[in-house]
PDB file of N, CA, C and O in Angstrom:
ATOM      1  N   MET A   1      19.045 -19.682  36.628  1.00  0.00           N
ATOM      2  CA  MET A   1      19.005 -19.394  35.200  1.00  0.00           C
ATOM      3  C   MET A   1      17.764 -20.017  34.553  1.00  0.00           C
ATOM      4  O   MET A   1      17.043 -19.349  33.811  1.00  0.00           O
ATOM      5  N   VAL A   2      17.524 -21.288  34.838  1.00  0.00           N
ATOM      6  CA  VAL A   2      16.371 -21.985  34.281  1.00  0.00           C
ATOM      7  C   VAL A   2      15.088 -21.354  34.803  1.00  0.00           C
ATOM      8  O   VAL A   2      14.110 -21.224  34.066  1.00  0.00           O
ATOM      9  N   GLU A   3      15.092 -20.953  36.104  1.00  0.00           N
ATOM     10  CA  GLU A   3      13.912 -20.332  36.689  1.00  0.00           C
ATOM     11  C   GLU A   3      13.593 -19.017  35.978  1.00  0.00           C
ATOM     12  O   GLU A   3      12.425 -18.700  35.751  1.00  0.00           O
ATOM     13  N   THR A   4      14.614 -18.265  35.632  1.00  0.00           N
ATOM     14  CA  THR A   4      14.425 -16.994  34.934  1.00  0.00           C
ATOM     15  C   THR A   4      13.791 -17.219  33.570  1.00  0.00           C
ATOM     16  O   THR A   4      12.874 -16.496  33.182  1.00  0.00           O
ATOM     17  N   ILE A   5      14.266 -18.199  32.857  1.00  0.00           N
ATOM     18  CA  ILE A   5      13.717 -18.509  31.534  1.00  0.00           C
ATOM     19  C   ILE A   5      12.279 -18.991  31.662  1.00  0.00           C
ATOM     20  O   ILE A   5      11.417 -18.597  30.878  1.00  0.00           O
ATOM     21  N   MET A   6      12.020 -19.841  32.647  1.00  0.00           N
ATOM     22  CA  MET A   6      10.663 -20.351  32.867  1.00  0.00           C
ATOM     23  C   MET A   6       9.713 -19.228  33.263  1.00  0.00           C
ATOM     24  O   MET A   6       8.553 -19.220  32.851  1.00  0.00           O
ATOM     25  N   ALA A   7      10.199 -18.279  34.060  1.00  0.00           N
ATOM     26  CA  ALA A   7       9.358 -17.159  34.480  1.00  0.00           C
ATOM     27  C   ALA A   7       9.102 -16.210  33.325  1.00  0.00           C
ATOM     28  O   ALA A   7       8.042 -15.585  33.269  1.00  0.00           O
ATOM     29  N   ALA A   8      10.037 -16.088  32.410  1.00  0.00           N
ATOM     30  CA  ALA A   8       9.886 -15.171  31.281  1.00  0.00           C
ATOM     31  C   ALA A   8       8.919 -15.727  30.231  1.00  0.00           C
ATOM     32  O   ALA A   8       8.325 -14.955  29.478  1.00  0.00           O
ATOM     33  N   ALA A   9       8.754 -17.021  30.170  1.00  0.00           N
ATOM     34  CA  ALA A   9       7.886 -17.624  29.156  1.00  0.00           C
ATOM     35  C   ALA A   9       6.441 -17.155  29.261  1.00  0.00           C
ATOM     36  O   ALA A   9       5.867 -16.780  28.238  1.00  0.00           O
ATOM     37  N   PRO A  10       5.813 -17.154  30.448  1.00  0.00           N
ATOM     38  CA  PRO A  10       4.430 -16.646  30.524  1.00  0.00           C
ATOM     39  C   PRO A  10       4.329 -15.171  30.162  1.00  0.00           C
ATOM     40  O   PRO A  10       3.341 -14.748  29.561  1.00  0.00           O
ATOM     41  N   MET A  11       5.347 -14.377  30.524  1.00  0.00           N
ATOM     42  CA  MET A  11       5.304 -12.949  30.182  1.00  0.00           C
ATOM     43  C   MET A  11       5.393 -12.770  28.680  1.00  0.00           C
ATOM     44  O   MET A  11       4.720 -11.904  28.121  1.00  0.00           O
ATOM     45  N   ALA A  12       6.219 -13.579  28.013  1.00  0.00           N
ATOM     46  CA  ALA A  12       6.316 -13.498  26.558  1.00  0.00           C
ATOM     47  C   ALA A  12       4.993 -13.902  25.929  1.00  0.00           C
ATOM     48  O   ALA A  12       4.558 -13.297  24.949  1.00  0.00           O
ATOM     49  N   GLN A  13       4.355 -14.917  26.485  1.00  0.00           N
ATOM     50  CA  GLN A  13       3.053 -15.352  25.978  1.00  0.00           C
ATOM     51  C   GLN A  13       2.032 -14.232  26.158  1.00  0.00           C
ATOM     52  O   GLN A  13       1.214 -13.986  25.271  1.00  0.00           O
ATOM     53  N   GLY A  14       2.078 -13.554  27.300  1.00  0.00           N
ATOM     54  CA  GLY A  14       1.163 -12.430  27.543  1.00  0.00           C
ATOM     55  C   GLY A  14       1.381 -11.313  26.541  1.00  0.00           C
ATOM     56  O   GLY A  14       0.420 -10.692  26.085  1.00  0.00           O
ATOM     57  N   GLY A  15       2.640 -11.048  26.192  1.00  0.00           N
ATOM     58  CA  GLY A  15       2.944 -10.029  25.190  1.00  0.00           C
ATOM     59  C   GLY A  15       2.416 -10.408  23.828  1.00  0.00           C
ATOM     60  O   GLY A  15       1.930  -9.559  23.080  1.00  0.00           O
ATOM     61  N   GLN A  16       2.513 -11.688  23.504  1.00  0.00           N
ATOM     62  CA  GLN A  16       1.988 -12.161  22.222  1.00  0.00           C
ATOM     63  C   GLN A  16       0.469 -12.048  22.199  1.00  0.00           C
ATOM     64  O   GLN A  16      -0.115 -11.697  21.173  1.00  0.00           O
ATOM     65  N   ASP A  17      -0.174 -12.346  23.332  1.00  0.00           N
ATOM     66  CA  ASP A  17      -1.626 -12.224  23.416  1.00  0.00           C
ATOM     67  C   ASP A  17      -2.067 -10.788  23.173  1.00  0.00           C
ATOM     68  O   ASP A  17      -3.054 -10.538  22.481  1.00  0.00           O
ATOM     69  N   ILE A  18      -1.328  -9.850  23.748  1.00  0.00           N
ATOM     70  CA  ILE A  18      -1.652  -8.431  23.560  1.00  0.00           C
ATOM     71  C   ILE A  18      -1.475  -8.042  22.101  1.00  0.00           C
ATOM     72  O   ILE A  18      -2.306  -7.332  21.535  1.00  0.00           O
ATOM     73  N   GLU A  19      -0.390  -8.510  21.496  1.00  0.00           N
ATOM     74  CA  GLU A  19      -0.143  -8.191  20.089  1.00  0.00           C
ATOM     75  C   GLU A  19      -1.241  -8.766  19.195  1.00  0.00           C
ATOM     76  O   GLU A  19      -1.684  -8.107  18.254  1.00  0.00           O
ATOM     77  N   VAL A  20      -1.675  -9.978  19.481  1.00  0.00           N
ATOM     78  CA  VAL A  20      -2.745 -10.601  18.697  1.00  0.00           C
ATOM     79  C   VAL A  20      -4.033  -9.809  18.868  1.00  0.00           C
ATOM     80  O   VAL A  20      -4.749  -9.565  17.897  1.00  0.00           O
ATOM     81  N   LYS A  21      -4.328  -9.408  20.096  1.00  0.00           N
ATOM     82  CA  LYS A  21      -5.534  -8.620  20.358  1.00  0.00           C
ATOM     83  C   LYS A  21      -5.488  -7.288  19.621  1.00  0.00           C
ATOM     84  O   LYS A  21      -6.483  -6.864  19.033  1.00  0.00           O
ATOM     85  N   GLN A  22      -4.321  -6.623  19.654  1.00  0.00           N
ATOM     86  CA  GLN A  22      -4.181  -5.350  18.950  1.00  0.00           C
ATOM     87  C   GLN A  22      -4.338  -5.526  17.447  1.00  0.00           C
ATOM     88  O   GLN A  22      -4.953  -4.690  16.785  1.00  0.00           O
ATOM     89  N   LEU A  23      -3.791  -6.600  16.907  1.00  0.00           N
ATOM     90  CA  LEU A  23      -3.923  -6.870  15.475  1.00  0.00           C
ATOM     91  C   LEU A  23      -5.383  -7.112  15.111  1.00  0.00           C
ATOM     92  O   LEU A  23      -5.867  -6.612  14.095  1.00  0.00           O
ATOM     93  N   ARG A  24      -6.081  -7.880  15.944  1.00  0.00           N
ATOM     94  CA  ARG A  24      -7.504  -8.122  15.688  1.00  0.00           C
ATOM     95  C   ARG A  24      -8.298  -6.827  15.722  1.00  0.00           C
ATOM     96  O   ARG A  24      -9.170  -6.608  14.881  1.00  0.00           O
ATOM     97  N   GLU A  25      -7.999  -5.961  16.698  1.00  0.00           N
ATOM     98  CA  GLU A  25      -8.698  -4.677  16.787  1.00  0.00           C
ATOM     99  C   GLU A  25      -8.426  -3.821  15.554  1.00  0.00           C
ATOM    100  O   GLU A  25      -9.336  -3.194  15.014  1.00  0.00           O
ATOM    101  N   PHE A  26      -7.167  -3.799  15.111  1.00  0.00           N
ATOM    102  CA  PHE A  26      -6.813  -3.032  13.922  1.00  0.00           C
ATOM    103  C   PHE A  26      -7.543  -3.566  12.696  1.00  0.00           C
ATOM    104  O   PHE A  26      -8.107  -2.798  11.917  1.00  0.00           O
ATOM    105  N   LEU A  27      -7.528  -4.886  12.529  1.00  0.00           N
ATOM    106  CA  LEU A  27      -8.188  -5.477  11.361  1.00  0.00           C
ATOM    107  C   LEU A  27      -9.697  -5.257  11.414  1.00  0.00           C
ATOM    108  O   LEU A  27     -10.327  -5.050  10.378  1.00  0.00           O
ATOM    109  N   GLY A  28     -10.277  -5.299  12.601  1.00  0.00           N
ATOM    110  CA  GLY A  28     -11.706  -5.017  12.743  1.00  0.00           C
ATOM    111  C   GLY A  28     -12.022  -3.586  12.338  1.00  0.00           C
ATOM    112  O   GLY A  28     -13.000  -3.332  11.634  1.00  0.00           O
ATOM    113  N   SER A  29     -11.186  -2.647  12.789  1.00  0.00           N
ATOM    114  CA  SER A  29     -11.383  -1.241  12.413  1.00  0.00           C
ATOM    115  C   SER A  29     -11.225  -1.051  10.914  1.00  0.00           C
ATOM    116  O   SER A  29     -12.007  -0.339  10.285  1.00  0.00           O
ATOM    117  N   TYR A  30     -10.211  -1.690  10.346  1.00  0.00           N
ATOM    118  CA  TYR A  30      -9.968  -1.596   8.905  1.00  0.00           C
ATOM    119  C   TYR A  30     -11.158  -2.139   8.125  1.00  0.00           C
ATOM    120  O   TYR A  30     -11.601  -1.529   7.152  1.00  0.00           O
ATOM    121  N   ASN A  31     -11.667  -3.275   8.552  1.00  0.00           N
ATOM    122  CA  ASN A  31     -12.808  -3.874   7.857  1.00  0.00           C
ATOM    123  C   ASN A  31     -14.055  -3.006   7.968  1.00  0.00           C
ATOM    124  O   ASN A  31     -14.782  -2.850   6.987  1.00  0.00           O
ATOM    125  N   ARG A  32     -14.318  -2.435   9.150  1.00  0.00           N
ATOM    126  CA  ARG A  32     -15.475  -1.546   9.316  1.00  0.00           C
ATOM    127  C   ARG A  32     -15.335  -0.310   8.431  1.00  0.00           C
ATOM    128  O   ARG A  32     -16.296   0.110   7.787  1.00  0.00           O
ATOM    129  N   MET A  33     -14.138   0.267   8.403  1.00  0.00           N
ATOM    130  CA  MET A  33     -13.907   1.451   7.577  1.00  0.00           C
ATOM    131  C   MET A  33     -14.094   1.124   6.102  1.00  0.00           C
ATOM    132  O   MET A  33     -14.750   1.870   5.376  1.00  0.00           O
ATOM    133  N   THR A  34     -13.524   0.020   5.665  1.00  0.00           N
ATOM    134  CA  THR A  34     -13.631  -0.377   4.260  1.00  0.00           C
ATOM    135  C   THR A  34     -15.088  -0.595   3.865  1.00  0.00           C
ATOM    136  O   THR A  34     -15.539  -0.104   2.830  1.00  0.00           O
ATOM    137  N   GLU A  35     -15.814  -1.326   4.690  1.00  0.00           N
ATOM    138  CA  GLU A  35     -17.217  -1.606   4.383  1.00  0.00           C
ATOM    139  C   GLU A  35     -18.041  -0.323   4.387  1.00  0.00           C
ATOM    140  O   GLU A  35     -18.866  -0.105   3.499  1.00  0.00           O
ATOM    141  N   ARG A  36     -17.818   0.515   5.379  1.00  0.00           N
ATOM    142  CA  ARG A  36     -18.592   1.760   5.491  1.00  0.00           C
ATOM    143  C   ARG A  36     -18.338   2.671   4.280  1.00  0.00           C
ATOM    144  O   ARG A  36     -19.281   3.168   3.664  1.00  0.00           O
ATOM    145  N   CYS A  37     -17.082   2.880   3.953  1.00  0.00           N
ATOM    146  CA  CYS A  37     -16.758   3.760   2.826  1.00  0.00           C
ATOM    147  C   CYS A  37     -17.238   3.163   1.501  1.00  0.00           C
ATOM    148  O   CYS A  37     -17.717   3.890   0.630  1.00  0.00           O
ATOM    149  N   PHE A  38     -17.114   1.857   1.349  1.00  0.00           N
ATOM    150  CA  PHE A  38     -17.580   1.216   0.120  1.00  0.00           C
ATOM    151  C   PHE A  38     -19.091   1.399  -0.027  1.00  0.00           C
ATOM    152  O   PHE A  38     -19.570   1.796  -1.090  1.00  0.00           O
ATOM    153  N   LEU A  39     -19.835   1.113   1.032  1.00  0.00           N
ATOM    154  CA  LEU A  39     -21.295   1.221   0.959  1.00  0.00           C
ATOM    155  C   LEU A  39     -21.749   2.661   0.740  1.00  0.00           C
ATOM    156  O   LEU A  39     -22.741   2.903   0.053  1.00  0.00           O
ATOM    157  N   ASP A  40     -21.029   3.614   1.321  1.00  0.00           N
ATOM    158  CA  ASP A  40     -21.394   5.024   1.177  1.00  0.00           C
ATOM    159  C   ASP A  40     -20.998   5.603  -0.178  1.00  0.00           C
ATOM    160  O   ASP A  40     -21.668   6.504  -0.682  1.00  0.00           O
ATOM    161  N   CYS A  41     -19.931   5.103  -0.767  1.00  0.00           N
ATOM    162  CA  CYS A  41     -19.358   5.786  -1.929  1.00  0.00           C
ATOM    163  C   CYS A  41     -19.539   5.067  -3.265  1.00  0.00           C
ATOM    164  O   CYS A  41     -19.643   5.728  -4.299  1.00  0.00           O
ATOM    165  N   VAL A  42     -19.578   3.773  -3.274  1.00  0.00           N
ATOM    166  CA  VAL A  42     -19.628   3.043  -4.537  1.00  0.00           C
ATOM    167  C   VAL A  42     -21.079   2.679  -4.848  1.00  0.00           C
ATOM    168  O   VAL A  42     -21.761   2.018  -4.065  1.00  0.00           O
ATOM    169  N   SER A  43     -21.522   3.133  -6.020  1.00  0.00           N
ATOM    170  CA  SER A  43     -22.919   2.880  -6.379  1.00  0.00           C
ATOM    171  C   SER A  43     -23.084   2.351  -7.808  1.00  0.00           C
ATOM    172  O   SER A  43     -24.124   1.783  -8.142  1.00  0.00           O
ATOM    173  N   ASP A  44     -22.076   2.535  -8.640  1.00  0.00           N
ATOM    174  CA  ASP A  44     -22.193   2.129 -10.041  1.00  0.00           C
ATOM    175  C   ASP A  44     -21.305   0.914 -10.291  1.00  0.00           C
ATOM    176  O   ASP A  44     -20.079   1.013 -10.253  1.00  0.00           O
ATOM    177  N   PHE A  45     -21.928  -0.220 -10.544  1.00  0.00           N
ATOM    178  CA  PHE A  45     -21.184  -1.447 -10.785  1.00  0.00           C
ATOM    179  C   PHE A  45     -21.139  -1.820 -12.266  1.00  0.00           C
ATOM    180  O   PHE A  45     -20.807  -2.954 -12.611  1.00  0.00           O
ATOM    181  N   THR A  46     -21.471  -0.874 -13.137  1.00  0.00           N
ATOM    182  CA  THR A  46     -21.485  -1.170 -14.562  1.00  0.00           C
ATOM    183  C   THR A  46     -20.146  -0.878 -15.228  1.00  0.00           C
ATOM    184  O   THR A  46     -19.911  -1.319 -16.354  1.00  0.00           O
ATOM    185  N   ALA A  47     -19.267  -0.147 -14.557  1.00  0.00           N
ATOM    186  CA  ALA A  47     -17.965   0.200 -15.136  1.00  0.00           C
ATOM    187  C   ALA A  47     -16.868  -0.630 -14.475  1.00  0.00           C
ATOM    188  O   ALA A  47     -17.001  -1.092 -13.342  1.00  0.00           O
ATOM    189  N   ARG A  48     -15.789  -0.800 -15.219  1.00  0.00           N
ATOM    190  CA  ARG A  48     -14.651  -1.561 -14.691  1.00  0.00           C
ATOM    191  C   ARG A  48     -13.938  -0.791 -13.591  1.00  0.00           C
ATOM    192  O   ARG A  48     -13.457  -1.383 -12.625  1.00  0.00           O
ATOM    193  N   LYS A  49     -13.872   0.512 -13.735  1.00  0.00           N
ATOM    194  CA  LYS A  49     -13.151   1.350 -12.770  1.00  0.00           C
ATOM    195  C   LYS A  49     -14.142   2.243 -12.044  1.00  0.00           C
ATOM    196  O   LYS A  49     -15.188   2.597 -12.587  1.00  0.00           O
ATOM    197  N   PRO A  50     -13.804   2.606 -10.810  1.00  0.00           N
ATOM    198  CA  PRO A  50     -14.694   3.528 -10.091  1.00  0.00           C
ATOM    199  C   PRO A  50     -14.675   4.910 -10.741  1.00  0.00           C
ATOM    200  O   PRO A  50     -13.668   5.326 -11.315  1.00  0.00           O
ATOM    201  N   SER A  51     -15.784   5.599 -10.643  1.00  0.00           N
ATOM    202  CA  SER A  51     -15.865   6.948 -11.219  1.00  0.00           C
ATOM    203  C   SER A  51     -15.044   7.910 -10.369  1.00  0.00           C
ATOM    204  O   SER A  51     -14.655   7.592  -9.245  1.00  0.00           O
ATOM    205  N   ASP A  52     -14.786   9.094 -10.927  1.00  0.00           N
ATOM    206  CA  ASP A  52     -14.031  10.114 -10.192  1.00  0.00           C
ATOM    207  C   ASP A  52     -14.743  10.495  -8.899  1.00  0.00           C
ATOM    208  O   ASP A  52     -14.097  10.711  -7.874  1.00  0.00           O
ATOM    209  N   SER A  53     -16.070  10.577  -8.944  1.00  0.00           N
ATOM    210  CA  SER A  53     -16.812  10.954  -7.740  1.00  0.00           C
ATOM    211  C   SER A  53     -16.728   9.846  -6.680  1.00  0.00           C
ATOM    212  O   SER A  53     -16.672  10.138  -5.486  1.00  0.00           O
ATOM    213  N   GLU A  54     -16.720   8.592  -7.108  1.00  0.00           N
ATOM    214  CA  GLU A  54     -16.584   7.491  -6.155  1.00  0.00           C
ATOM    215  C   GLU A  54     -15.198   7.489  -5.513  1.00  0.00           C
ATOM    216  O   GLU A  54     -15.066   7.250  -4.312  1.00  0.00           O
ATOM    217  N   VAL A  55     -14.185   7.750  -6.301  1.00  0.00           N
ATOM    218  CA  VAL A  55     -12.818   7.807  -5.772  1.00  0.00           C
ATOM    219  C   VAL A  55     -12.687   8.970  -4.795  1.00  0.00           C
ATOM    220  O   VAL A  55     -12.119   8.821  -3.713  1.00  0.00           O
ATOM    221  N   SER A  56     -13.215  10.124  -5.183  1.00  0.00           N
ATOM    222  CA  SER A  56     -13.164  11.300  -4.319  1.00  0.00           C
ATOM    223  C   SER A  56     -13.906  11.043  -3.001  1.00  0.00           C
ATOM    224  O   SER A  56     -13.415  11.383  -1.925  1.00  0.00           O
ATOM    225  N   CYS A  57     -15.074  10.447  -3.101  1.00  0.00           N
ATOM    226  CA  CYS A  57     -15.859  10.115  -1.906  1.00  0.00           C
ATOM    227  C   CYS A  57     -15.086   9.152  -1.015  1.00  0.00           C
ATOM    228  O   CYS A  57     -15.065   9.316   0.205  1.00  0.00           O
ATOM    229  N   SER A  58     -14.457   8.159  -1.610  1.00  0.00           N
ATOM    230  CA  SER A  58     -13.683   7.185  -0.840  1.00  0.00           C
ATOM    231  C   SER A  58     -12.522   7.842  -0.105  1.00  0.00           C
ATOM    232  O   SER A  58     -12.248   7.524   1.052  1.00  0.00           O
ATOM    233  N   HIS A  59     -11.846   8.754  -0.781  1.00  0.00           N
ATOM    234  CA  HIS A  59     -10.732   9.467  -0.146  1.00  0.00           C
ATOM    235  C   HIS A  59     -11.217  10.323   1.023  1.00  0.00           C
ATOM    236  O   HIS A  59     -10.591  10.346   2.083  1.00  0.00           O
ATOM    237  N   ARG A  60     -12.330  11.023   0.825  1.00  0.00           N
ATOM    238  CA  ARG A  60     -12.884  11.847   1.919  1.00  0.00           C
ATOM    239  C   ARG A  60     -13.311  10.969   3.091  1.00  0.00           C
ATOM    240  O   ARG A  60     -13.071  11.303   4.252  1.00  0.00           O
ATOM    241  N   CYS A  61     -13.939   9.857   2.777  1.00  0.00           N
ATOM    242  CA  CYS A  61     -14.404   8.935   3.811  1.00  0.00           C
ATOM    243  C   CYS A  61     -13.221   8.394   4.623  1.00  0.00           C
ATOM    244  O   CYS A  61     -13.257   8.386   5.854  1.00  0.00           O
ATOM    245  N   LEU A  62     -12.199   7.953   3.938  1.00  0.00           N
ATOM    246  CA  LEU A  62     -11.009   7.435   4.601  1.00  0.00           C
ATOM    247  C   LEU A  62     -10.355   8.510   5.456  1.00  0.00           C
ATOM    248  O   LEU A  62      -9.974   8.261   6.599  1.00  0.00           O
ATOM    249  N   ASP A  63     -10.229   9.695   4.899  1.00  0.00           N
ATOM    250  CA  ASP A  63      -9.615  10.800   5.627  1.00  0.00           C
ATOM    251  C   ASP A  63     -10.409  11.115   6.894  1.00  0.00           C
ATOM    252  O   ASP A  63      -9.828  11.307   7.962  1.00  0.00           O
ATOM    253  N   LYS A  64     -11.715  11.168   6.775  1.00  0.00           N
ATOM    254  CA  LYS A  64     -12.567  11.455   7.930  1.00  0.00           C
ATOM    255  C   LYS A  64     -12.440  10.356   8.982  1.00  0.00           C
ATOM    256  O   LYS A  64     -12.330  10.645  10.174  1.00  0.00           O
ATOM    257  N   PHE A  65     -12.456   9.121   8.553  1.00  0.00           N
ATOM    258  CA  PHE A  65     -12.352   7.997   9.476  1.00  0.00           C
ATOM    259  C   PHE A  65     -11.034   8.052  10.251  1.00  0.00           C
ATOM    260  O   PHE A  65     -11.015   7.867  11.468  1.00  0.00           O
ATOM    261  N   LEU A  66      -9.936   8.309   9.539  1.00  0.00           N
ATOM    262  CA  LEU A  66      -8.625   8.366  10.192  1.00  0.00           C
ATOM    263  C   LEU A  66      -8.536   9.538  11.160  1.00  0.00           C
ATOM    264  O   LEU A  66      -7.976   9.402  12.247  1.00  0.00           O
ATOM    265  N   LYS A  67      -9.086  10.694  10.774  1.00  0.00           N
ATOM    266  CA  LYS A  67      -9.054  11.853  11.672  1.00  0.00           C
ATOM    267  C   LYS A  67      -9.886  11.611  12.927  1.00  0.00           C
ATOM    268  O   LYS A  67      -9.474  11.976  14.027  1.00  0.00           O
ATOM    269  N   VAL A  68     -11.044  11.002  12.766  1.00  0.00           N
ATOM    270  CA  VAL A  68     -11.887  10.695  13.931  1.00  0.00           C
ATOM    271  C   VAL A  68     -11.183   9.690  14.830  1.00  0.00           C
ATOM    272  O   VAL A  68     -11.180   9.853  16.050  1.00  0.00           O
ATOM    273  N   SER A  69     -10.590   8.660  14.252  1.00  0.00           N
ATOM    274  CA  SER A  69      -9.873   7.658  15.040  1.00  0.00           C
ATOM    275  C   SER A  69      -8.727   8.294  15.817  1.00  0.00           C
ATOM    276  O   SER A  69      -8.514   7.986  16.989  1.00  0.00           O
ATOM    277  N   GLN A  70      -7.993   9.182  15.154  1.00  0.00           N
ATOM    278  CA  GLN A  70      -6.882   9.863  15.812  1.00  0.00           C
ATOM    279  C   GLN A  70      -7.387  10.756  16.941  1.00  0.00           C
ATOM    280  O   GLN A  70      -6.780  10.811  18.010  1.00  0.00           O
ATOM    281  N   ARG A  71      -8.482  11.447  16.708  1.00  0.00           N
ATOM    282  CA  ARG A  71      -9.033  12.337  17.735  1.00  0.00           C
ATOM    283  C   ARG A  71      -9.535  11.540  18.944  1.00  0.00           C
ATOM    284  O   ARG A  71      -9.306  11.934  20.087  1.00  0.00           O
ATOM    285  N   VAL A  72     -10.210  10.438  18.694  1.00  0.00           N
ATOM    286  CA  VAL A  72     -10.693   9.595  19.789  1.00  0.00           C
ATOM    287  C   VAL A  72      -9.511   9.058  20.600  1.00  0.00           C
ATOM    288  O   VAL A  72      -9.549   9.057  21.830  1.00  0.00           O
ATOM    289  N   THR A  73      -8.474   8.606  19.916  1.00  0.00           N
ATOM    290  CA  THR A  73      -7.290   8.101  20.598  1.00  0.00           C
ATOM    291  C   THR A  73      -6.648   9.185  21.454  1.00  0.00           C
ATOM    292  O   THR A  73      -6.258   8.927  22.593  1.00  0.00           O
ATOM    293  N   THR A  74      -6.535  10.396  20.912  1.00  0.00           N
ATOM    294  CA  THR A  74      -5.955  11.510  21.662  1.00  0.00           C
ATOM    295  C   THR A  74      -6.787  11.824  22.892  1.00  0.00           C
ATOM    296  O   THR A  74      -6.235  12.018  23.975  1.00  0.00           O
ATOM    297  N   ARG A  75      -8.102  11.880  22.747  1.00  0.00           N
ATOM    298  CA  ARG A  75      -8.983  12.172  23.883  1.00  0.00           C
ATOM    299  C   ARG A  75      -8.899  11.076  24.939  1.00  0.00           C
ATOM    300  O   ARG A  75      -8.900  11.357  26.137  1.00  0.00           O
ATOM    301  N   PHE A  76      -8.826   9.834  24.491  1.00  0.00           N
ATOM    302  CA  PHE A  76      -8.712   8.722  25.432  1.00  0.00           C
ATOM    303  C   PHE A  76      -7.419   8.820  26.225  1.00  0.00           C
ATOM    304  O   PHE A  76      -7.410   8.590  27.434  1.00  0.00           O
ATOM    305  N   GLN A  77      -6.327   9.162  25.549  1.00  0.00           N
ATOM    306  CA  GLN A  77      -5.046   9.318  26.241  1.00  0.00           C
ATOM    307  C   GLN A  77      -5.113  10.456  27.250  1.00  0.00           C
ATOM    308  O   GLN A  77      -4.591  10.329  28.357  1.00  0.00           O
ATOM    309  N   GLU A  78      -5.751  11.568  26.883  1.00  0.00           N
ATOM    310  CA  GLU A  78      -5.905  12.678  27.818  1.00  0.00           C
ATOM    311  C   GLU A  78      -6.713  12.251  29.034  1.00  0.00           C
ATOM    312  O   GLU A  78      -6.381  12.607  30.165  1.00  0.00           O
ATOM    313  N   TYR A  79      -7.773  11.488  28.800  1.00  0.00           N
ATOM    314  CA  TYR A  79      -8.608  10.997  29.885  1.00  0.00           C
ATOM    315  C   TYR A  79      -7.807  10.088  30.811  1.00  0.00           C
ATOM    316  O   TYR A  79      -7.920  10.181  32.034  1.00  0.00           O
ATOM    317  N   GLN A  80      -7.000   9.211  30.225  1.00  0.00           N
ATOM    318  CA  GLN A  80      -6.168   8.309  31.022  1.00  0.00           C
ATOM    319  C   GLN A  80      -5.188   9.089  31.890  1.00  0.00           C
ATOM    320  O   GLN A  80      -4.981   8.742  33.053  1.00  0.00           O
ATOM    321  N   VAL A  81      -4.590  10.126  31.346  1.00  0.00           N
ATOM    322  CA  VAL A  81      -3.655  10.961  32.109  1.00  0.00           C
ATOM    323  C   VAL A  81      -4.387  11.617  33.274  1.00  0.00           C
ATOM    324  O   VAL A  81      -3.871  11.638  34.391  1.00  0.00           O
ATOM    325  N   GLN A  82      -5.580  12.153  33.028  1.00  0.00           N
ATOM    326  CA  GLN A  82      -6.367  12.764  34.106  1.00  0.00           C
ATOM    327  C   GLN A  82      -6.695  11.754  35.190  1.00  0.00           C
ATOM    328  O   GLN A  82      -6.593  12.056  36.379  1.00  0.00           O
ATOM    329  N   GLN A  83      -7.086  10.557  34.784  1.00  0.00           N
ATOM    330  CA  GLN A  83      -7.417   9.519  35.757  1.00  0.00           C
ATOM    331  C   GLN A  83      -6.193   9.146  36.594  1.00  0.00           C
ATOM    332  O   GLN A  83      -6.289   8.993  37.812  1.00  0.00           O
ATOM    333  N   ASN A  84      -5.054   9.004  35.939  1.00  0.00           N
ATOM    334  CA  ASN A  84      -3.822   8.667  36.656  1.00  0.00           C
ATOM    335  C   ASN A  84      -3.411   9.778  37.611  1.00  0.00           C
ATOM    336  O   ASN A  84      -2.981   9.499  38.730  1.00  0.00           O
ATOM    337  N   GLU A  85      -3.536  11.031  37.191  1.00  0.00           N
ATOM    338  CA  GLU A  85      -3.221  12.145  38.066  1.00  0.00           C
ATOM    339  C   GLU A  85      -4.153  12.174  39.267  1.00  0.00           C
ATOM    340  O   GLU A  85      -3.726  12.455  40.387  1.00  0.00           O
ATOM    341  N   GLY A  86      -5.439  11.881  39.028  1.00  0.00           N
ATOM    342  CA  GLY A  86      -6.391  11.820  40.117  1.00  0.00           C
ATOM    343  C   GLY A  86      -6.046  10.734  41.126  1.00  0.00           C
ATOM    344  O   GLY A  86      -6.161  10.943  42.334  1.00  0.00           O
ATOM    345  N   LEU A  87      -5.628   9.585  40.635  1.00  0.00           N
ATOM    346  CA  LEU A  87      -5.234   8.488  41.519  1.00  0.00           C
ATOM    347  C   LEU A  87      -3.993   8.847  42.317  1.00  0.00           C
ATOM    348  O   LEU A  87      -3.903   8.554  43.509  1.00  0.00           O
ATOM    349  N   LEU A  88      -3.038   9.483  41.651  1.00  0.00           N
ATOM    350  CA  LEU A  88      -1.813   9.875  42.336  1.00  0.00           C
ATOM    351  C   LEU A  88      -2.084  10.906  43.427  1.00  0.00           C
ATOM    352  O   LEU A  88      -1.523  10.824  44.520  1.00  0.00           O
ATOM    353  N   SER A  89      -2.944  11.876  43.126  1.00  0.00           N
ATOM    354  CA  SER A  89      -3.242  12.898  44.138  1.00  0.00           C
ATOM    355  C   SER A  89      -4.040  12.307  45.286  1.00  0.00           C
ATOM    356  O   SER A  89      -3.867  12.726  46.431  1.00  0.00           O
ATOM    357  N   ALA A  90      -4.914  11.338  45.006  1.00  0.00           N
ATOM    358  CA  ALA A  90      -5.672  10.667  46.070  1.00  0.00           C
ATOM    359  C   ALA A  90      -4.729   9.855  46.957  1.00  0.00           C
ATOM    360  O   ALA A  90      -4.903   9.818  48.175  1.00  0.00           O
ATOM    361  N   GLN A  91      -3.754   9.218  46.366  1.00  0.00           N
ATOM    362  CA  GLN A  91      -2.798   8.440  47.156  1.00  0.00           C
ATOM    363  C   GLN A  91      -1.875   9.353  47.972  1.00  0.00           C
ATOM    364  O   GLN A  91      -1.464   9.009  49.079  1.00  0.00           O
ATOM    365  N   ALA A  92      -1.560  10.518  47.405  1.00  0.00           N
ATOM    366  CA  ALA A  92      -0.681  11.459  48.116  1.00  0.00           C
ATOM    367  C   ALA A  92      -1.383  12.035  49.343  1.00  0.00           C
ATOM    368  O   ALA A  92      -0.716  12.370  50.322  1.00  0.00           O
ATOM    369  N   LYS A  93      -2.689  12.157  49.320  1.00  0.00           N
ATOM    370  CA  LYS A  93      -3.442  12.706  50.438  1.00  0.00           C
ATOM    371  C   LYS A  93      -3.525  11.741  51.610  1.00  0.00           C
ATOM    372  O   LYS A  93      -3.779  12.157  52.740  1.00  0.00           O
ATOM    373  N   ARG A  94      -3.315  10.467  51.351  1.00  0.00           N
ATOM    374  CA  ARG A  94      -3.402   9.457  52.419  1.00  0.00           C
ATOM    375  C   ARG A  94      -2.249   9.518  53.297  1.00  0.00           C
ATOM    376  O   ARG A  94      -2.155   8.742  54.248  1.00  0.00           O
TER     377      ARG A  94
END
């Protein structure tokens, strides 16, 4: 019983490490998107509120960023499936 708990502790730590890494990656992506859209869209600092064109630009920028991220993720998953199928077929031939 104690051995099981002791063995599970490193695996739990590994899971936490992965979660921390994923959170860092997400926050990095969020920060890059925010900075990119802000620099591309906001140009007038004389008003308290962003102009309609700045808001519209920000929405388009965010939408484009999310669609590209989703497309890249989908393509990466497809690539991973192809690689796994290739490995399986190579192992089956042996």
